All heavy atoms as a GROMACS GRO file, in nm:
protein
  523
    1MET      N    1  -3.060   2.008   0.221
    1MET     CA    2  -3.106   1.926   0.329
    1MET      C    3  -3.015   1.818   0.358
    1MET      O    4  -2.998   1.776   0.470
    1MET     CB    5  -3.245   1.877   0.297
    1MET     CG    6  -3.331   1.884   0.423
    1MET     SD    7  -3.483   1.797   0.425
    1MET     CE    8  -3.591   1.890   0.328
    2GLY      N    9  -2.942   1.763   0.254
    2GLY     CA   10  -2.851   1.655   0.276
    2GLY      C   11  -2.732   1.694   0.358
    2GLY      O   12  -2.664   1.618   0.422
    3GLU      N   13  -2.696   1.824   0.351
    3GLU     CA   14  -2.581   1.879   0.423
    3GLU      C   15  -2.601   1.872   0.572
    3GLU      O   16  -2.509   1.839   0.653
    3GLU     CB   17  -2.545   2.024   0.384
    3GLU     CG   18  -2.506   2.034   0.238
    3GLU     CD   19  -2.492   2.181   0.198
    3GLU    OE1   20  -2.497   2.268   0.285
    3GLU    OE2   21  -2.476   2.204   0.076
    4ASN      N   22  -2.718   1.901   0.622
    4ASN     CA   23  -2.747   1.897   0.761
    4ASN      C   24  -2.736   1.754   0.822
    4ASN      O   25  -2.686   1.740   0.929
    4ASN     CB   26  -2.885   1.949   0.793
    4ASN     CG   27  -2.896   2.100   0.773
    4ASN    OD1   28  -2.791   2.169   0.771
    4ASN    ND2   29  -3.014   2.153   0.747
    5SER      N   30  -2.785   1.654   0.748
    5SER     CA   31  -2.774   1.514   0.799
    5SER      C   32  -2.628   1.474   0.810
    5SER      O   33  -2.590   1.396   0.898
    5SER     CB   34  -2.857   1.424   0.710
    5SER     OG   35  -2.805   1.414   0.582
    6ASN      N   36  -2.543   1.519   0.715
    6ASN     CA   37  -2.400   1.481   0.721
    6ASN      C   38  -2.331   1.544   0.841
    6ASN      O   39  -2.258   1.482   0.906
    6ASN     CB   40  -2.338   1.520   0.588
    6ASN     CG   41  -2.194   1.472   0.584
    6ASN    OD1   42  -2.156   1.376   0.649
    6ASN    ND2   43  -2.114   1.535   0.495
    7LYS      N   44  -2.373   1.670   0.870
    7LYS     CA   45  -2.314   1.742   0.980
    7LYS      C   46  -2.356   1.673   1.113
    7LYS      O   47  -2.280   1.657   1.200
    7LYS     CB   48  -2.359   1.884   0.981
    7LYS     CG   49  -2.297   1.971   1.083
    7LYS     CD   50  -2.339   2.118   1.069
    7LYS     CE   51  -2.271   2.207   1.171
    7LYS     NZ   52  -2.306   2.344   1.161
    8ASP      N   53  -2.485   1.634   1.123
    8ASP     CA   54  -2.531   1.561   1.247
    8ASP      C   55  -2.461   1.431   1.267
    8ASP      O   56  -2.422   1.399   1.378
    8ASP     CB   57  -2.680   1.537   1.232
    8ASP     CG   58  -2.763   1.672   1.244
    8ASP    OD1   59  -2.706   1.770   1.290
    8ASP    OD2   60  -2.882   1.669   1.200
    9ASN      N   61  -2.436   1.352   1.158
    9ASN     CA   62  -2.365   1.231   1.171
    9ASN      C   63  -2.223   1.252   1.215
    9ASN      O   64  -2.168   1.181   1.291
    9ASN     CB   65  -2.366   1.155   1.040
    9ASN     CG   66  -2.506   1.097   1.007
    9ASN    OD1   67  -2.588   1.082   1.093
    9ASN    ND2   68  -2.529   1.068   0.882
   10THR      N   69  -2.160   1.356   1.162
   10THR     CA   70  -2.021   1.388   1.204
   10THR      C   71  -2.016   1.427   1.352
   10THR      O   72  -1.926   1.376   1.424
   10THR     CB   73  -1.962   1.501   1.122
   10THR    OG1   74  -1.971   1.464   0.985
   10THR    CG2   75  -1.822   1.526   1.156
   11GLN      N   76  -2.108   1.508   1.400
   11GLN     CA   77  -2.108   1.548   1.538
   11GLN      C   78  -2.137   1.432   1.626
   11GLN      O   79  -2.082   1.420   1.735
   11GLN     CB   80  -2.208   1.660   1.561
   11GLN     CG   81  -2.166   1.798   1.501
   11GLN     CD   82  -2.270   1.902   1.520
   11GLN    OE1   83  -2.376   1.878   1.553
   11GLN    NE2   84  -2.226   2.024   1.493
   12LYS      N   85  -2.233   1.346   1.582
   12LYS     CA   86  -2.268   1.229   1.660
   12LYS      C   87  -2.151   1.133   1.674
   12LYS      O   88  -2.122   1.083   1.782
   12LYS     CB   89  -2.389   1.160   1.607
   12LYS     CG   90  -2.442   1.048   1.691
   12LYS     CD   91  -2.572   0.991   1.637
   12LYS     CE   92  -2.618   0.884   1.725
   12LYS     NZ   93  -2.753   0.831   1.682
   13SER      N   94  -2.079   1.110   1.565
   13SER     CA   95  -1.963   1.017   1.574
   13SER      C   96  -1.851   1.081   1.652
   13SER      O   97  -1.779   1.008   1.726
   13SER     CB   98  -1.924   0.983   1.430
   13SER     OG   99  -1.870   1.095   1.368
   14TRP      N  100  -1.841   1.210   1.649
   14TRP     CA  101  -1.737   1.273   1.736
   14TRP      C  102  -1.762   1.262   1.876
   14TRP      O  103  -1.682   1.225   1.961
   14TRP     CB  104  -1.724   1.423   1.694
   14TRP     CG  105  -1.619   1.492   1.768
   14TRP    CD1  106  -1.486   1.499   1.749
   14TRP    CD2  107  -1.638   1.567   1.888
   14TRP    NE1  108  -1.427   1.570   1.842
   14TRP    CE2  109  -1.515   1.621   1.930
   14TRP    CE3  110  -1.752   1.603   1.963
   14TRP    CZ2  111  -1.500   1.699   2.042
   14TRP    CZ3  112  -1.740   1.684   2.072
   14TRP    CH2  113  -1.616   1.734   2.112
   15SER      N  114  -1.893   1.282   1.918
   15SER     CA  115  -1.926   1.272   2.061
   15SER      C  116  -1.929   1.124   2.101
   15SER      O  117  -1.881   1.098   2.216
   15SER     CB  118  -2.068   1.331   2.078
   15SER     OG  119  -2.163   1.259   2.011
   16ASP      N  120  -1.960   1.033   2.017
   16ASP     CA  121  -1.945   0.893   2.055
   16ASP      C  122  -1.804   0.856   2.077
   16ASP      O  123  -1.773   0.780   2.168
   16ASP     CB  124  -2.005   0.803   1.940
   16ASP     CG  125  -2.159   0.811   1.939
   16ASP    OD1  126  -2.222   0.861   2.037
   16ASP    OD2  127  -2.220   0.772   1.831
   17GLY      N  128  -1.710   0.904   1.988
   17GLY     CA  129  -1.574   0.878   2.003
   17GLY      C  130  -1.519   0.938   2.136
   17GLY      O  131  -1.435   0.878   2.203
   18LEU      N  132  -1.566   1.057   2.166
   18LEU     CA  133  -1.524   1.125   2.288
   18LEU      C  134  -1.570   1.044   2.412
   18LEU      O  135  -1.489   1.025   2.506
   18LEU     CB  136  -1.580   1.265   2.301
   18LEU     CG  137  -1.539   1.349   2.416
   18LEU    CD1  138  -1.391   1.383   2.415
   18LEU    CD2  139  -1.620   1.482   2.414
   19LYS      N  140  -1.691   0.992   2.413
   19LYS     CA  141  -1.747   0.916   2.527
   19LYS      C  142  -1.664   0.787   2.538
   19LYS      O  143  -1.627   0.743   2.648
   19LYS     CB  144  -1.893   0.885   2.497
   19LYS     CG  145  -1.984   1.002   2.519
   19LYS     CD  146  -2.125   0.958   2.491
   19LYS     CE  147  -2.216   1.080   2.494
   19LYS     NZ  148  -2.360   1.047   2.456
   20ALA      N  149  -1.621   0.724   2.425
   20ALA     CA  150  -1.542   0.604   2.434
   20ALA      C  151  -1.408   0.633   2.482
   20ALA      O  152  -1.357   0.550   2.564
   20ALA     CB  153  -1.530   0.546   2.287
   21GLU      N  154  -1.346   0.738   2.454
   21GLU     CA  155  -1.219   0.777   2.511
   21GLU      C  156  -1.226   0.799   2.661
   21GLU      O  157  -1.135   0.763   2.736
   21GLU     CB  158  -1.160   0.892   2.438
   21GLU     CG  159  -1.119   0.871   2.297
   21GLU     CD  160  -1.004   0.764   2.288
   21GLU    OE1  161  -0.919   0.760   2.369
   21GLU    OE2  162  -1.017   0.677   2.190
   22PHE      N  163  -1.327   0.865   2.702
   22PHE     CA  164  -1.350   0.893   2.847
   22PHE      C  165  -1.360   0.762   2.923
   22PHE      O  166  -1.322   0.754   3.039
   22PHE     CB  167  -1.465   0.991   2.874
   22PHE     CG  168  -1.429   1.132   2.881
   22PHE    CD1  169  -1.447   1.213   2.776
   22PHE    CD2  170  -1.370   1.182   3.001
   22PHE    CE1  171  -1.408   1.347   2.788
   22PHE    CE2  172  -1.336   1.310   3.010
   22PHE     CZ  173  -1.352   1.397   2.904
   23ARG      N  174  -1.426   0.659   2.866
   23ARG     CA  175  -1.437   0.532   2.930
   23ARG      C  176  -1.303   0.461   2.948
   23ARG      O  177  -1.290   0.382   3.039
   23ARG     CB  178  -1.532   0.440   2.851
   23ARG     CG  179  -1.678   0.480   2.868
   23ARG     CD  180  -1.772   0.377   2.806
   23ARG     NE  181  -1.882   0.453   2.755
   23ARG     CZ  182  -1.911   0.464   2.622
   23ARG    NH1  183  -1.838   0.418   2.533
   23ARG    NH2  184  -2.018   0.532   2.582
   24LYS      N  185  -1.203   0.502   2.870
   24LYS     CA  186  -1.072   0.439   2.880
   24LYS      C  187  -0.986   0.499   2.987
   24LYS      O  188  -0.886   0.440   3.026
   24LYS     CB  189  -0.998   0.450   2.749
   24LYS     CG  190  -1.062   0.374   2.631
   24LYS     CD  191  -0.978   0.398   2.508
   24LYS     CE  192  -1.041   0.337   2.383
   24LYS     NZ  193  -0.965   0.362   2.264
   25ILE      N  194  -1.025   0.616   3.046
   25ILE     CA  195  -0.944   0.678   3.150
   25ILE      C  196  -0.941   0.600   3.275
   25ILE      O  197  -1.050   0.556   3.323
   25ILE     CB  198  -1.004   0.822   3.178
   25ILE    CG1  199  -0.988   0.911   3.049
   25ILE    CG2  200  -0.928   0.887   3.292
   25ILE    CD1  201  -1.058   1.044   3.058
   26ILE      N  202  -0.823   0.587   3.326
   26ILE     CA  203  -0.810   0.519   3.462
   26ILE      C  204  -0.778   0.632   3.563
   26ILE      O  205  -0.672   0.690   3.561
   26ILE     CB  206  -0.692   0.419   3.456
   26ILE    CG1  207  -0.726   0.313   3.352
   26ILE    CG2  208  -0.673   0.357   3.586
   26ILE    CD1  209  -0.602   0.218   3.326
   27TRP      N  210  -0.879   0.658   3.643
   27TRP     CA  211  -0.862   0.767   3.741
   27TRP      C  212  -0.781   0.715   3.857
   27TRP      O  213  -0.795   0.600   3.902
   27TRP     CB  214  -0.998   0.814   3.787
   27TRP     CG  215  -1.078   0.872   3.674
   27TRP    CD1  216  -1.180   0.817   3.601
   27TRP    CD2  217  -1.061   1.003   3.615
   27TRP    NE1  218  -1.224   0.899   3.504
   27TRP    CE2  219  -1.155   1.018   3.514
   27TRP    CE3  220  -0.975   1.109   3.645
   27TRP    CZ2  221  -1.171   1.131   3.437
   27TRP    CZ3  222  -0.990   1.226   3.569
   27TRP    CH2  223  -1.082   1.234   3.469
   28PRO      N  224  -0.693   0.800   3.924
   28PRO     CA  225  -0.614   0.745   4.033
   28PRO      C  226  -0.698   0.734   4.154
   28PRO      O  227  -0.805   0.799   4.177
   28PRO     CB  228  -0.516   0.865   4.053
   28PRO     CG  229  -0.577   0.987   3.992
   28PRO     CD  230  -0.665   0.937   3.885
   29LYS      N  231  -0.652   0.646   4.243
   29LYS     CA  232  -0.722   0.627   4.367
   29LYS      C  233  -0.696   0.735   4.466
   29LYS      O  234  -0.593   0.810   4.448
   29LYS     CB  235  -0.685   0.489   4.431
   29LYS     CG  236  -0.725   0.370   4.341
   29LYS     CD  237  -0.693   0.241   4.404
   29LYS     CE  238  -0.740   0.133   4.310
   29LYS     NZ  239  -0.714   0.002   4.350
   30LYS      N  240  -0.773   0.753   4.566
   30LYS     CA  241  -0.764   0.868   4.655
   30LYS      C  242  -0.620   0.871   4.728
   30LYS      O  243  -0.559   0.971   4.738
   30LYS     CB  244  -0.870   0.868   4.765
   30LYS     CG  245  -0.874   0.986   4.853
   30LYS     CD  246  -0.988   0.984   4.941
   30LYS     CE  247  -0.994   1.112   5.032
   30LYS     NZ  248  -1.106   1.116   5.124
   31ASP      N  249  -0.575   0.748   4.771
   31ASP     CA  250  -0.448   0.738   4.840
   31ASP      C  251  -0.330   0.786   4.746
   31ASP      O  252  -0.244   0.861   4.787
   31ASP     CB  253  -0.420   0.600   4.885
   31ASP     CG  254  -0.517   0.557   4.997
   31ASP    OD1  255  -0.572   0.648   5.063
   31ASP    OD2  256  -0.535   0.434   5.019
   32ASP      N  257  -0.340   0.738   4.617
   32ASP     CA  258  -0.236   0.779   4.524
   32ASP      C  259  -0.241   0.928   4.495
   32ASP      O  260  -0.135   0.991   4.488
   32ASP     CB  261  -0.253   0.703   4.390
   32ASP     CG  262  -0.228   0.554   4.407
   32ASP    OD1  263  -0.161   0.512   4.497
   32ASP    OD2  264  -0.282   0.482   4.326
   33LEU      N  265  -0.360   0.979   4.490
   33LEU     CA  266  -0.369   1.123   4.459
   33LEU      C  267  -0.316   1.202   4.578
   33LEU      O  268  -0.249   1.311   4.556
   33LEU     CB  269  -0.518   1.156   4.436
   33LEU     CG  270  -0.552   1.296   4.386
   33LEU    CD1  271  -0.490   1.319   4.252
   33LEU    CD2  272  -0.703   1.315   4.382
   34VAL      N  273  -0.346   1.165   4.698
   34VAL     CA  274  -0.293   1.230   4.818
   34VAL      C  275  -0.134   1.228   4.820
   34VAL      O  276  -0.072   1.325   4.848
   34VAL     CB  277  -0.354   1.179   4.948
   34VAL    CG1  278  -0.281   1.230   5.068
   34VAL    CG2  279  -0.498   1.205   4.952
   35LYS      N  280  -0.084   1.112   4.790
   35LYS     CA  281   0.066   1.103   4.790
   35LYS      C  282   0.132   1.189   4.681
   35LYS      O  283   0.233   1.255   4.705
   35LYS     CB  284   0.106   0.954   4.767
   35LYS     CG  285   0.082   0.865   4.888
   35LYS     CD  286   0.113   0.719   4.854
   35LYS     CE  287   0.082   0.627   4.964
   35LYS     NZ  288   0.106   0.486   4.930
   36GLN      N  289   0.072   1.189   4.562
   36GLN     CA  290   0.127   1.268   4.455
   36GLN      C  291   0.116   1.413   4.482
   36GLN      O  292   0.205   1.494   4.448
   36GLN     CB  293   0.056   1.230   4.325
   36GLN     CG  294   0.090   1.095   4.276
   36GLN     CD  295   0.009   1.052   4.154
   36GLN    OE1  296  -0.072   1.125   4.105
   36GLN    NE2  297   0.036   0.928   4.106
   37THR      N  298   0.002   1.459   4.541
   37THR     CA  299  -0.017   1.595   4.578
   37THR      C  300   0.089   1.639   4.684
   37THR      O  301   0.141   1.747   4.675
   37THR     CB  302  -0.162   1.617   4.629
   37THR    OG1  303  -0.253   1.581   4.530
   37THR    CG2  304  -0.182   1.764   4.663
   38GLY      N  305   0.110   1.552   4.777
   38GLY     CA  306   0.212   1.581   4.878
   38GLY      C  307   0.347   1.594   4.821
   38GLY      O  308   0.423   1.684   4.857
   39ALA      N  309   0.375   1.511   4.725
   39ALA     CA  310   0.514   1.513   4.662
   39ALA      C  311   0.524   1.641   4.584
   39ALA      O  312   0.634   1.707   4.587
   39ALA     CB  313   0.526   1.400   4.572
   40VAL      N  314   0.421   1.684   4.514
   40VAL     CA  315   0.426   1.805   4.435
   40VAL      C  316   0.451   1.929   4.523
   40VAL      O  317   0.528   2.018   4.496
   40VAL     CB  318   0.303   1.826   4.349
   40VAL    CG1  319   0.294   1.965   4.290
   40VAL    CG2  320   0.302   1.720   4.238
   41LEU      N  321   0.369   1.932   4.638
   41LEU     CA  322   0.386   2.043   4.724
   41LEU      C  323   0.526   2.046   4.793
   41LEU      O  324   0.586   2.152   4.802
   41LEU     CB  325   0.279   2.032   4.835
   41LEU     CG  326   0.137   2.062   4.797
   41LEU    CD1  327   0.039   2.034   4.906
   41LEU    CD2  328   0.122   2.196   4.745
   42ALA      N  329   0.578   1.928   4.830
   42ALA     CA  330   0.714   1.925   4.891
   42ALA      C  331   0.820   1.972   4.796
   42ALA      O  332   0.908   2.055   4.829
   42ALA     CB  333   0.742   1.781   4.939
   43VAL      N  334   0.814   1.925   4.672
   43VAL     CA  335   0.913   1.968   4.573
   43VAL      C  336   0.899   2.116   4.536
   43VAL      O  337   0.998   2.190   4.526
   43VAL     CB  338   0.896   1.884   4.442
   43VAL    CG1  339   0.975   1.946   4.323
   43VAL    CG2  340   0.940   1.740   4.466
   44SER      N  341   0.771   2.166   4.538
   44SER     CA  342   0.755   2.311   4.510
   44SER      C  343   0.810   2.397   4.620
   44SER      O  344   0.878   2.500   4.596
   44SER     CB  345   0.605   2.341   4.504
   44SER     OG  346   0.548   2.271   4.387
   45VAL      N  347   0.793   2.352   4.747
   45VAL     CA  348   0.853   2.424   4.858
   45VAL      C  349   1.003   2.431   4.853
   45VAL      O  350   1.068   2.529   4.873
   45VAL     CB  351   0.794   2.375   4.993
   45VAL    CG1  352   0.870   2.429   5.112
   45VAL    CG2  353   0.648   2.407   5.006
   46VAL      N  354   1.062   2.311   4.838
   46VAL     CA  355   1.207   2.300   4.833
   46VAL      C  356   1.259   2.385   4.718
   46VAL      O  357   1.360   2.456   4.736
   46VAL     CB  358   1.246   2.150   4.813
   46VAL    CG1  359   1.397   2.140   4.781
   46VAL    CG2  360   1.214   2.073   4.943
   47LEU      N  361   1.206   2.380   4.599
   47LEU     CA  362   1.254   2.458   4.486
   47LEU      C  363   1.233   2.608   4.518
   47LEU      O  364   1.317   2.693   4.476
   47LEU     CB  365   1.184   2.422   4.358
   47LEU     CG  366   1.226   2.288   4.294
   47LEU    CD1  367   1.144   2.258   4.172
   47LEU    CD2  368   1.373   2.298   4.257
   48GLY      N  369   1.128   2.645   4.578
   48GLY     CA  370   1.099   2.786   4.617
   48GLY      C  371   1.208   2.836   4.709
   48GLY      O  372   1.259   2.942   4.693
   49VAL      N  373   1.247   2.754   4.805
   49VAL     CA  374   1.354   2.792   4.903
   49VAL      C  375   1.486   2.803   4.830
   49VAL      O  376   1.560   2.901   4.851
   49VAL     CB  377   1.356   2.691   5.017
   49VAL    CG1  378   1.486   2.715   5.103
   49VAL    CG2  379   1.233   2.701   5.105
   50LEU      N  380   1.515   2.709   4.747
   50LEU     CA  381   1.639   2.715   4.668
   50LEU      C  382   1.654   2.834   4.577
   50LEU      O  383   1.758   2.902   4.568
   50LEU     CB  384   1.659   2.589   4.586
   50LEU     CG  385   1.697   2.462   4.668
   50LEU    CD1  386   1.695   2.339   4.578
   50LEU    CD2  387   1.826   2.471   4.739
   51ILE      N  388   1.544   2.865   4.511
   51ILE     CA  389   1.541   2.986   4.423
   51ILE      C  390   1.558   3.112   4.508
   51ILE      O  391   1.628   3.202   4.466
   51ILE     CB  392   1.414   2.991   4.344
   51ILE    CG1  393   1.419   2.876   4.240
   51ILE    CG2  394   1.396   3.124   4.280
   51ILE    CD1  395   1.286   2.859   4.165
   52SER      N  396   1.497   3.116   4.626
   52SER     CA  397   1.515   3.232   4.712
   52SER      C  398   1.664   3.248   4.754
   52SER      O  399   1.710   3.362   4.762
   52SER     CB  400   1.423   3.224   4.839
   52SER     OG  401   1.286   3.221   4.794
   53ILE      N  402   1.725   3.136   4.791
   53ILE     CA  403   1.865   3.147   4.833
   53ILE      C  404   1.951   3.190   4.719
   53ILE      O  405   2.036   3.283   4.739
   53ILE     CB  406   1.908   3.011   4.890
   53ILE    CG1  407   1.842   2.972   5.020
   53ILE    CG2  408   2.059   2.997   4.903
   53ILE    CD1  409   1.858   2.832   5.066
   54VAL      N  410   1.932   3.136   4.600
   54VAL     CA  411   2.011   3.179   4.487
   54VAL      C  412   1.983   3.328   4.456
   54VAL      O  413   2.078   3.403   4.428
   54VAL     CB  414   1.983   3.089   4.366
   54VAL    CG1  415   2.050   3.146   4.242
   54VAL    CG2  416   2.038   2.952   4.392
   55ASP      N  417   1.863   3.369   4.459
   55ASP     CA  418   1.829   3.509   4.427
   55ASP      C  419   1.892   3.604   4.526
   55ASP      O  420   1.946   3.710   4.492
   55ASP     CB  421   1.678   3.528   4.439
   55ASP     CG  422   1.635   3.667   4.397
   55ASP    OD1  423   1.675   3.713   4.297
   55ASP    OD2  424   1.554   3.724   4.478
   56THR      N  425   1.888   3.564   4.659
   56THR     CA  426   1.950   3.654   4.763
   56THR      C  427   2.103   3.661   4.739
   56THR      O  428   2.161   3.767   4.749
   56THR     CB  429   1.919   3.594   4.898
   56THR    OG1  430   1.778   3.590   4.915
   56THR    CG2  431   1.980   3.679   5.012
   57ALA      N  432   2.164   3.547   4.707
   57ALA     CA  433   2.308   3.543   4.682
   57ALA      C  434   2.346   3.629   4.561
   57ALA      O  435   2.445   3.710   4.568
   57ALA     CB  436   2.358   3.404   4.663
   58VAL      N  437   2.271   3.618   4.458
   58VAL     CA  438   2.300   3.696   4.337
   58VAL      C  439   2.278   3.847   4.371
   58VAL      O  440   2.359   3.934   4.324
   58VAL     CB  441   2.213   3.657   4.220
   58VAL    CG1  442   2.223   3.751   4.099
   58VAL    CG2  443   2.254   3.515   4.170
   59GLN      N  444   2.171   3.878   4.440
   59GLN     CA  445   2.145   4.019   4.471
   59GLN      C  446   2.261   4.068   4.560
   59GLN      O  447   2.304   4.185   4.541
   59GLN     CB  448   2.006   4.031   4.546
   59GLN     CG  449   1.969   4.169   4.583
   59GLN     CD  450   1.836   4.175   4.651
   59GLN    OE1  451   1.777   4.072   4.689
   59GLN    NE2  452   1.780   4.291   4.666
   60TYR      N  453   2.301   3.997   4.656
   60TYR     CA  454   2.415   4.039   4.742
   60TYR      C  455   2.542   4.062   4.656
   60TYR      O  456   2.613   4.159   4.677
   60TYR     CB  457   2.442   3.934   4.849
   60TYR     CG  458   2.562   3.968   4.936
   60TYR    CD1  459   2.550   4.063   5.036
   60TYR    CD2  460   2.679   3.904   4.914
   60TYR    CE1  461   2.667   4.097   5.116
   60TYR    CE2  462   2.792   3.933   4.997
   60TYR     CZ  463   2.780   4.028   5.094
   60TYR     OH  464   2.893   4.058   5.172
   61GLY      N  465   2.565   3.972   4.568
   61GLY     CA  466   2.688   3.979   4.482
   61GLY      C  467   2.678   4.107   4.387
   61GLY      O  468   2.775   4.181   4.375
   62ILE      N  469   2.564   4.131   4.332
   62ILE     CA  470   2.545   4.254   4.249
   62ILE      C  471   2.565   4.379   4.330
   62ILE      O  472   2.632   4.476   4.291
   62ILE     CB  473   2.411   4.249   4.173
   62ILE    CG1  474   2.414   4.142   4.066
   62ILE    CG2  475   2.378   4.386   4.115
   62ILE    CD1  476   2.281   4.119   4.005
   63ASN      N  477   2.498   4.377   4.453
   63ASN     CA  478   2.517   4.503   4.532
   63ASN      C  479   2.662   4.518   4.582
   63ASN      O  480   2.705   4.634   4.597
   63ASN     CB  481   2.421   4.489   4.660
   63ASN     CG  482   2.276   4.507   4.620
   63ASN    OD1  483   2.243   4.565   4.520
   63ASN    ND2  484   2.190   4.455   4.705
   64PHE      N  485   2.733   4.409   4.606
   64PHE     CA  486   2.874   4.420   4.642
   64PHE      C  487   2.958   4.491   4.529
   64PHE      O  488   3.043   4.567   4.558
   64PHE     CB  489   2.934   4.281   4.672
   64PHE     CG  490   3.076   4.276   4.706
   64PHE    CD1  491   3.116   4.319   4.840
   64PHE    CD2  492   3.170   4.238   4.619
   64PHE    CE1  493   3.249   4.320   4.872
   64PHE    CE2  494   3.302   4.235   4.655
   64PHE     CZ  495   3.342   4.278   4.782
   65PHE      N  496   2.929   4.450   4.405
   65PHE     CA  497   3.008   4.505   4.292
   65PHE      C  498   2.967   4.646   4.260
   65PHE      O  499   3.049   4.729   4.217
   65PHE     CB  500   3.000   4.416   4.170
   65PHE     CG  501   3.081   4.293   4.175
   65PHE    CD1  502   3.017   4.168   4.169
   65PHE    CD2  503   3.225   4.298   4.187
   65PHE    CE1  504   3.093   4.054   4.182
   65PHE    CE2  505   3.294   4.182   4.194
   65PHE     CZ  506   3.234   4.056   4.190
   66ILE      N  507   2.844   4.678   4.281
   66ILE     CA  508   2.796   4.817   4.254
   66ILE      C  509   2.850   4.917   4.350
   66ILE      O  510   2.892   5.026   4.315
   66ILE     CB  511   2.641   4.823   4.247
   66ILE    CG1  512   2.597   4.744   4.122
   66ILE    CG2  513   2.589   4.961   4.239
   66ILE    CD1  514   2.445   4.731   4.110
   67LYS      N  515   2.854   4.884   4.480
   67LYS     CA  516   2.903   4.974   4.582
   67LYS      C  517   3.048   4.976   4.604
   67LYS      O  518   3.136   4.932   4.567
   67LYS     CB  519   2.836   4.943   4.715
   67LYS     CG  520   2.686   4.971   4.709
   67LYS     CD  521   2.624   4.942   4.846
   67LYS     CE  522   2.470   4.969   4.835
   67LYS     NZ  523   2.404   4.949   4.954
   0.00000   0.00000   0.00000
């Protein structure tokens, strides 16, 4: 019976610690979140275009040497 009470205390202290850590989180404001999301999307599009260009160039070069 003593084992169960120890387990309950451990789980309770773990959940209390988790709640305390969640209270420390500083969530971003809506404006900051929109700006960061826009930046991520812009960088993703630019990198996608650059990768497409490099891929097309490499494919053209390989086809040139094969034929």
